[in-house]
C-alpha positions in Angstrom: -35.6 25.9 11.8 -33.8 23.1 10.5 -34.3 20.4 7.6 -33.1 16.6 7.7 -30.5 16.2 5.0 -29.6 12.3 4.5 -26.6 11.5 2.6 -25.3 8.5 0.9 -21.4 8.2 1.5 -21.5 4.8 -0.7 -24.0 3.3 -2.5 -22.8 -0.6 -2.1 -22.8 -0.2 1.7 -26.6 -0.3 3.8 -24.3 1.2 6.3 -23.1 4.4 4.6 -25.8 6.8 5.7 -25.7 9.4 7.9 -28.6 11.4 8.6 -28.3 15.6 9.8 -29.9 18.3 10.4 -29.5 20.8 7.7 -29.8 24.7 8.8 -32.1 27.0 5.7 -29.4 28.5 3.7 -26.4 26.5 4.4 -24.8 24.2 1.8 -24.8 20.5 1.5 -20.8 20.1 1.6 -21.0 23.0 4.4 -22.8 20.6 6.5 -21.3 17.4 5.4 -17.8 19.1 6.7 -18.5 20.0 9.9 -19.8 16.5 10.3 -17.1 15.4 9.6 -17.9 13.5 5.9 -15.4 14.0 3.6 -16.7 15.6 0.6 -13.9 16.6 -2.3 -14.1 19.8 -3.2 -11.2 20.7 -5.6 -12.0 24.4 -5.6 -12.0 25.1 -2.1 -16.3 25.2 -2.7 -16.1 27.9 -5.3 -18.5 26.6 -7.6 -15.6 26.2 -10.5 -15.3 22.4 -10.6 -17.1 19.2 -10.4 -15.9 17.3 -7.2 -18.7 18.1 -4.8 -21.6 17.0 -7.0 -24.5 14.7 -5.5 -27.4 13.2 -6.9 -30.5 13.6 -6.0 -32.2 10.5 -4.8 -35.5 11.6 -2.7 -36.9 14.9 -2.0 -37.2 18.1 -4.0 -34.3 18.5 -6.7 -33.3 22.2 -6.3 -33.7 24.5 -9.7 -30.1 24.7 -10.7 -27.5 27.4 -10.3 -25.5 28.8 -13.0 -22.1 26.9 -11.1 -24.5 23.6 -11.9 -25.1 24.1 -15.3 -21.6 25.4 -16.3 -19.7 22.7 -14.3 -22.2 20.1 -14.7 -23.4 20.5 -18.5 -27.5 19.7 -19.5 -26.7 16.1 -19.1 -25.9 15.8 -15.6 -28.5 18.4 -14.5 -31.4 17.2 -15.6 -30.2 13.3 -14.1 -30.3 15.2 -11.1 -26.6 16.5 -10.1 -26.1 19.4 -8.3 -23.0 21.0 -6.9 -23.0 20.3 -2.9 -21.4 23.4 -2.9 -23.9 25.6 -4.8 -27.2 23.9 -3.2 -28.7 25.0 -0.1 -31.8 22.6 -0.2 -34.7 24.3 2.2 -36.4 20.9 2.7 -35.9 17.2 3.3 -33.5 15.5 0.5 -31.3 12.4 0.5 -28.8 12.6 -2.2 -25.8 10.5 -2.9 -22.3 11.9 -3.1 -20.3 11.1 -6.3 -18.4 7.6 -5.5 -15.2 8.5 -5.0 -12.2 6.6 -6.3 -9.7 3.8 -4.6 -6.9 5.7 -2.9 -4.5 2.6 -3.9 -5.7 2.8 -7.8 -4.0 6.4 -8.0 -0.6 6.7 -9.9 1.6 8.9 -7.6 5.4 9.2 -8.1 6.7 7.7 -5.2 10.6 8.4 -4.1 12.4 6.8 -6.5 15.5 5.0 -6.2 16.9 6.5 -3.7 20.4 8.7 -3.0 23.1 6.1 -1.4 26.1 6.8 -3.5 25.2 10.2 -3.9 27.0 11.7 -0.7 28.9 10.5 1.8 26.9 9.5 4.5 26.6 11.1 8.5 23.2 11.9 9.2 24.6 13.1 12.4 22.7 10.2 14.7 25.0 8.4 16.2 24.2 5.3 18.8 27.0 3.9 21.3 26.9 0.7 24.1 28.0 2.4 27.2 28.1 0.8 30.9 27.0 3.5 33.6 28.0 3.6 36.8 24.8 3.3 39.1 24.7 5.0 42.0 25.9 3.3 45.0 26.3 4.6 48.3 23.6 7.3 50.0 26.2 10.2 50.4 27.1 10.2 47.0 25.5 12.6 45.4 24.9 12.0 42.0 21.7 10.6 39.9 20.9 8.3 37.1 21.1 11.5 34.8 24.7 12.6 35.6 26.3 9.2 35.6 24.7 8.4 32.3 26.0 12.0 31.2 29.5 10.8 32.3 29.8 7.5 30.6 28.8 9.0 27.1 31.0 12.4 27.5 28.3 14.6 27.7 25.9 16.6 30.4 23.0 16.2 32.4 21.3 19.5 30.3 22.2 17.3 26.9 19.6 14.7 28.2 16.4 15.3 26.2 13.3 15.3 28.8 11.3 12.6 27.4 14.6 10.1 27.5 14.2 10.9 32.0 11.2 8.6 32.5 12.1 5.6 31.2 15.8 5.4 32.1 15.8 3.9 36.1 14.6 1.2 34.3 16.7 0.8 31.2 19.8 1.6 33.4 18.7 -1.4 35.9 17.5 -3.9 33.3 20.1 -5.4 31.1 23.9 -5.9 33.1 25.3 -5.6 29.0 24.8 -1.9 29.4 22.3 0.3 27.4 22.5 1.7 24.1 22.7 5.8 23.7 21.7 7.7 20.6 22.4 11.2 20.1 22.1 14.0 17.7 23.5 17.3 17.5 24.9 17.3 21.1 21.3 15.8 22.4 20.5 12.4 23.8 17.7 11.5 22.2 16.9 8.0 23.8 18.2 5.2 26.2 17.5 1.8 25.4 18.3 -1.5 27.5 20.6 -3.7 25.4 22.3 -3.2 22.1 20.2 -1.9 19.1 23.5 0.3 18.1 22.6 -1.3 14.3 18.9 0.3 14.2 19.3 3.5 13.1 16.9 4.8 10.5 14.8 8.2 9.4 12.1 9.4 7.0 12.4 11.6 4.3 8.7 12.8 3.8 7.7 15.3 0.9 4.5 17.0 2.0 2.9 18.6 -1.3 -0.7 19.9 -2.0 -1.6 17.0 -3.3 0.3 14.3 -2.6 2.4 13.4 0.3 5.1 10.5 0.4 7.0 9.5 2.5 10.5 7.6 2.5 12.1 4.8 5.3 16.0 5.0 5.1 18.7 2.9 7.0 20.4 6.1 8.2 24.1 3.7 8.2 24.1 2.7 4.6 21.2 5.1 2.9 19.3 1.9 2.3 15.5 2.6 1.2 14.0 0.4 2.9 9.9 1.4 2.3 8.2 3.9 1.1 4.9 5.3 0.6 2.3 8.0 -1.5 -1.2 8.9 -0.5 -3.1 11.6 -2.2 -2.7 15.1 0.6 -6.4 14.7 3.0 -5.9 18.4 2.8 -7.5 18.5 -0.7 -11.0 17.8 0.8 -11.5 21.4 1.9 -9.5 22.7 -1.5 -7.2 21.4 -4.2 -4.7 24.4 -4.8 -3.0 26.7 -2.0 -5.1 29.5 -2.0 -8.4 27.8 -1.4 -6.9 25.9 1.4 -5.4 29.5 2.5 -8.9 31.0 2.4 -10.6 27.8 4.6 -8.0 28.6 7.1 -8.4 32.1 7.1 -8.6 33.6 10.4 -10.5 30.4 11.7 -8.3 28.8 14.2 -10.7 25.5 13.7 -10.3 25.1 10.3 -6.8 25.8 11.0 -7.2 22.8 13.4 -8.8 20.2 10.9 -5.8 21.0 8.0 -3.3 20.2 10.6 -4.7 17.3 12.4 -5.5 16.2 8.6 -1.9 15.9 8.1 -0.6 14.7 10.9 -2.7 11.9 10.9 -2.2 10.9 7.3 1.6 10.8 8.4 1.1 8.5 11.2 -0.6 6.3 9.0 1.9 6.3 6.2 4.6 5.9 9.3 3.0 3.2 10.5 2.9 1.5 7.0 6.6 1.8 6.0 7.6 0.7 9.7 4.8 -2.9 9.0 6.7 -3.1 5.6 10.3 -3.1 6.8 9.8 -4.8 10.1 11.4 -1.2 11.8 10.2 -0.4 15.0 8.7 3.0 14.6 10.8 4.0 18.5 14.0 3.3 16.4 13.1 6.5 14.0 15.2 9.1 15.4 15.3 12.0 12.6 12.6 12.8 10.3 13.3 15.5 7.5 10.6 17.5 6.0 10.4 19.2 3.0 7.4 21.0 1.4 5.5 24.2 -0.3 5.5 27.7 2.7 1.3 26.5 2.9 2.3 23.0 3.6 5.0 23.9 5.9 3.1 26.7 8.2 0.1 24.2 8.6 2.4 21.0 9.5 3.2 23.3 12.3 0.4 24.5 13.0 0.6 28.5 11.9 -1.6 30.1 10.4 -1.2 30.4 6.4 -3.4 33.8 6.3 -0.8 36.0 5.8 1.2 33.4 3.1 -2.0 34.4 0.8 -2.2 38.3 1.3 -0.2 40.7 -0.1 3.0 40.8 0.4 2.5 37.1 0.9 5.0 37.0 4.1 5.9 33.9 5.7 5.8 34.0 9.0 9.4 32.3 9.4 11.5 31.2 6.4 14.5 29.7 8.8 15.3 26.2 8.9 13.7 24.5 12.1 14.8 21.1 14.1 12.1 20.6 16.5 11.1 17.1 19.1 8.7 14.7 17.0 6.6 14.9 20.1 5.5 18.6 19.4 4.2 17.7 16.1 2.4 13.9 17.9 4.4 11.8 15.2 4.3 8.4 15.7 8.4 7.6 16.2 11.0 8.0 18.8 9.5 10.9 20.7 12.5 12.8 21.0 13.2 12.3 17.3 14.6 15.1 15.6 12.3 17.0 12.8 14.4 19.0 10.6 12.1 21.3 7.8 14.4 22.8 5.4 14.2 26.5 4.7 12.2 28.5 3.0 13.0 31.0 0.0 10.1 33.5 0.3 5.9 33.2 0.2 5.4 30.2 -2.2 8.7 29.4 -3.3 8.8 26.5 -0.1 11.6 24.3 1.2 10.6 21.7 -1.8 12.2 24.0 -3.9 15.3 24.1 -2.0 14.7 19.8 -1.9 15.1 20.1 -5.7 18.1 22.3 -5.9 20.1 20.0 -3.7 18.4 16.9 -5.3 19.3 18.7 -9.4 23.0 20.5 -7.6 21.3 23.4 -9.9 23.8 25.6 -8.2 27.0 23.9 -9.6 28.8 24.3 -12.6 28.7 26.5 -15.2 26.0 25.6 -17.6 22.9 27.5 -17.0 19.7 24.8 -16.0 16.0 24.9 -15.5 14.6 22.6 -13.0 10.7 22.7 -12.9 8.1 21.1 -10.5 5.2 21.0 -12.1 2.3 20.7 -10.2 -0.4 22.5 -8.5 1.7 24.8 -6.8 4.5 24.7 -9.5 7.8 25.9 -8.8 10.8 27.1 -11.3 14.5 27.1 -10.5 17.0 28.8 -13.4 20.9 29.1 -12.5 24.1 28.0 -11.9 27.3 27.9 -9.8 27.1 31.9 -10.4 23.3 33.0 -9.9 19.8 31.1 -8.8 16.7 32.7 -9.6 13.4 30.8 -8.6 9.3 31.8 -9.1 6.5 30.3 -7.7 3.9 29.1 -11.1 0.9 27.9 -9.6 -0.8 26.0 -11.8 -3.6 24.9 -9.8 -5.8 21.5 -10.1 -6.3 21.3 -13.9 -3.2 19.1 -14.4 -4.6 16.7 -11.8 -7.8 16.7 -13.4 -9.7 19.7 -11.7 -11.7 21.9 -13.0 -11.9 19.6 -16.2 -15.4 18.7 -17.4 -14.8 14.8 -17.1 -11.2 15.4 -15.5 -9.7 13.0 -12.8 -6.8 12.7 -11.2 -4.2 9.8 -12.8 -5.9 6.3 -11.3 -6.9 3.3 -13.0 -9.5 4.1 -15.8 -7.8 7.4 -16.6 -7.3 8.6 -20.1 -3.4 8.8 -19.9 -2.4 9.3 -23.6 -4.0 10.2 -26.8 -3.5 9.9 -30.6 -5.3 12.4 -32.8 -5.1 11.6 -36.5 -8.2 10.6 -38.5 -9.8 9.9 -35.3 -9.2 10.5 -31.3 -7.2 7.5 -30.2 -7.0 6.7 -25.8 -5.4 4.5 -23.9 -6.2 4.2 -20.3 -4.2 3.4 -17.1 -4.5 0.2 -16.0 -6.0 -0.5 -19.5 -9.5 -0.7 -17.9 -12.8 1.0 -19.5 -12.5 4.9 -19.9 -14.2 6.4 -16.7 -12.1 10.2 -17.1 -9.0 11.6 -18.4 -5.8 12.8 -16.8 -3.8 15.3 -17.1 -0.9 14.0 -19.4 -3.9 12.3 -21.5 -4.9 16.2 -21.9 -1.8 17.4 -23.2 -1.9 14.7 -25.6 -5.3 16.0 -26.5 -5.0 19.5 -26.9 -1.2 18.8 -28.4 -3.0 16.5 -30.5 -5.7 18.4 -31.8 -3.5 22.0 -32.6 -1.9 19.8 -34.8 -5.2 18.5 -36.5 -6.4 22.2 -37.0 -9.7 21.3 -34.5 -8.1 23.6 -32.1 -6.7 27.0 -33.2 -3.4 28.9 -31.8 -6.0 30.9 -29.3 -7.4 27.8 -28.0 -10.6 28.1 -29.5 -12.3 24.9 -30.9 -12.8 25.4 -35.0 -16.4 24.3 -34.9 -16.7 26.4 -38.0 -14.3 24.9 -39.9 -14.9 21.2 -38.6 -16.0 20.3 -42.4 -12.3 20.2 -43.9 -11.6 17.2 -41.3 -11.6 13.6 -42.0 -15.4 12.4 -41.4 -14.7 10.3 -38.0 -12.9 13.1 -36.7 -15.3 16.0 -38.0 -18.2 13.7 -36.0 -16.8 14.8 -33.1 -16.3 18.5 -33.2 -19.7 19.7 -32.0 -21.2 22.8 -31.3 -24.3 21.8 -28.1 -26.3 25.0 -27.6 -23.1 27.7 -27.4 -20.7 25.0 -26.3 -18.1 23.9 -28.4 -17.2 20.9 -27.6 -14.9 17.5 -29.0 -16.2 14.3 -27.9 -13.1 12.4 -27.2 -15.6 8.9 -26.2 -19.2 7.9 -27.0 -20.7 5.9 -24.0 -19.4 2.4 -25.3 -16.4 3.4 -27.0 -13.2 2.2 -25.0 -15.7 0.8 -22.5 -16.6 4.5 -21.6 -19.9 4.2 -19.4 -20.9 7.6 -20.8 -19.9 10.2 -23.1 -16.6 11.8 -21.9 -15.8 15.5 -23.6 -13.7 18.5 -23.6 -15.2 21.5 -23.7 -14.0 25.4 -24.6 -13.7 26.1 -20.8 -11.4 23.0 -20.2 -9.2 23.6 -23.0 -8.7 27.6 -21.5 -8.2 25.7 -18.1 -5.3 24.2 -20.3 -4.3 27.7 -20.9 -4.3 29.0 -17.6 -2.5 25.9 -16.5 0.3 25.8 -19.2 0.9 29.7 -19.3 1.5 29.7 -15.5 4.0 26.8 -16.3 5.5 28.1 -19.4 5.5 32.4 -17.7 7.0 31.2 -15.0 10.0 29.6 -17.2 9.8 32.6 -19.5 9.7 35.5 -16.7 12.9 33.9 -15.1 15.1 33.7 -18.3 13.9 37.1 -19.1 14.7 38.1 -15.9 18.1 36.0 -15.8 19.0 37.0 -19.3 19.4 33.6 -20.6 17.9 32.9 -24.2 16.3 29.5 -24.9 19.8 28.7 -27.3 21.9 29.0 -23.7 20.0 26.7 -21.9 21.6 23.8 -20.9 19.2 21.7 -19.5 15.6 21.8 -18.7 14.6 19.1 -16.1 11.0 17.8 -15.2 10.6 16.9 -11.8 7.5 15.6 -9.8 5.0 13.8 -10.0 3.4 15.2 -13.2 6.0 16.6 -14.6 7.0 13.0 -14.5 3.7 11.5 -16.5 3.6 13.6 -19.3 5.3 13.8 -23.0 7.5 15.8 -23.4 6.5 16.2 -27.0 2.9 17.2 -25.9 4.2 19.7 -23.8 6.4 21.7 -26.2 3.7 21.4 -28.7 1.3 23.1 -26.4 3.9 25.8 -25.0 4.2 24.1 -21.7 8.3 23.9 -22.2 10.4 25.9 -24.0 11.0 23.9 -27.8 14.4 22.5 -26.6 16.6 20.2 -27.9 15.3 16.6 -26.9 18.4 15.7 -25.7 18.2 19.2 -23.2 15.2 18.0 -21.6 14.8 15.2 -19.3 12.8 13.7 -16.3 14.3 14.0 -12.9 11.8 12.1 -10.8 10.1 13.4 -7.5 13.5 15.6 -7.0 11.9 17.4 -3.7 11.6 13.7 -1.9 15.2 13.0 -3.3 16.2 16.1 -1.8 14.8 15.5 1.2 16.5 12.2 1.6 20.1 13.7 0.6 19.1 16.0 4.0 18.3 12.9 6.0 21.5 11.1 5.2 24.1 14.0 5.0 23.9 16.7 7.8 26.2 18.6 5.0 23.6 18.2 2.6 21.2 19.6 5.1 23.5 22.7 5.8 24.3 23.0 2.4 20.7 23.9 1.5 20.5 26.7 4.2 22.9 28.1 2.2 21.0 27.6 -1.4 18.2 29.0 0.1 20.1 32.3 0.9 21.4 32.0 -2.4 18.5 31.9 -4.5 17.0 35.0 -6.0 12.9 34.7 -5.5 11.4 36.7 -8.5 7.6 37.9 -8.0 6.0 37.5 -11.0 3.2 39.4 -10.7 5.1 42.5 -9.1 7.2 42.3 -12.1 5.9 45.1 -15.1 7.1 42.6 -18.1 5.0 39.7 -16.2 1.5 40.5 -17.3 2.8 40.6 -21.2 4.4 37.4 -21.0 1.3 35.7 -19.2 -0.4 36.7 -22.3 1.5 35.3 -24.9 2.1 32.2 -22.8 -1.6 31.7 -22.7 -1.8 30.9 -26.4 -0.4 28.3 -28.2 2.6 27.9 -30.3 1.6 28.4 -34.2 
């Protein structure tokens, strides 16, 4: 016996209303997802964040669960908010989804300035204008494809099957000849007339949180357009393990993840083509990088065993396949090249970072840290390379933080703590929440002000020693320790924004993961801080954080500032290098083989290193 569930998806639109049957015992989140309604669940529906919260506007409000109490707090619970993943109504109700932020407002690190000039360009995609001698006599036993192969010095077996359907018309419609496109010994396209100047490719970085697609001209390396978007799979889980759990042994869920990413990539392809005026049929090569889970899901491969010990990927080798196999809307026979994977959670994106930073060159031992939901750390030089996975989780993206949000308009992105708490917001608009960079600044400032101690405890007991304005922000509500970042009305905040004790613990877990990954590689390689020649910060979050705050909380080693630098979206840059240069793509195979994977959890010293990294520097 089902009951009626009404979901209001947008309070501004009268038509944004869906009525669904709800089977008793089924959560609102599950019902919404089954009906194709996007309700974001950053934690994967485990009651560990607030992203799926709904407000009851009609019907009986169910009693709060422990998840509601912990994540939402007393005030939101009293206002009728509940977590959709925890709530299974037994009678007809109407709920309002938490309003989503406009994606255009998100601050996502794009592809960077490009790689033209860094490599000798030789993409492998060649175009030539040829005149094909058509069959003239019946007794002449030949065919269109045979004559085409003779004209370009290849064999009929070298013609991709997708070329055949349009071949007769192309050969006969323009007396000037046809343009033949080849790559890696295959004929990918035959176009009437002279299109030899039209050679384009895509570099795609599929991240856990964001996806960046960049269009390049393959002759010059010029970057023509780039687009960045949030990964739509985040609806089903903000981190890799949540997404793996969602897909685990359920082909229908795997298909949902697969179709979401393919759909987004086609949207991005249409957008970069529109922005540049390039026809999608002139895109002949695509290079894709991403972590192992994203790689498998894009290919429609079940990632279940990547999430189970011993965390083995289904495949690690580089792969090249036609775009039609992935339903990408470029030239049907365009080649999609996926770079190799290192190990279970160290994917092709880490290999791309190595290419972009040239960490494998020279005698200086350097560290590259791609800070993100699925962080990765590389350490090495020409002599030897190590890598490990350092999954920070979604805290630095605002996930599992009481008033956390992604870097969007209205997010507190910079904080100063002196005699009071002072904030800056993205776009200098009214404060709506706090994003990762602001969170780091806030915790660093509270450490310096002795509001938070080295163990991460908010020091309510000693607040009387603080300056008056700061003292009033340190409170104990029930048994929960909080710092009031903004009161309602301050900096335009429509509601109070607080940092809770649990928020501090989430920061400690996230920074502990990254810091312990760095420390573990240094330990294994025998490279103390004094011997680290350079620390490179990569990735979306890594390029927005304050280096001073990162050092203060112990996220990265306390090196001289001149030895720490931002390197942009290094994974995307590595993909661009492989797109423009077949030598770079071949080098990726060599680099991947050279990287020694360090399994943190399996190392006997890791537990103590992680515990030490959880604490803040004294």
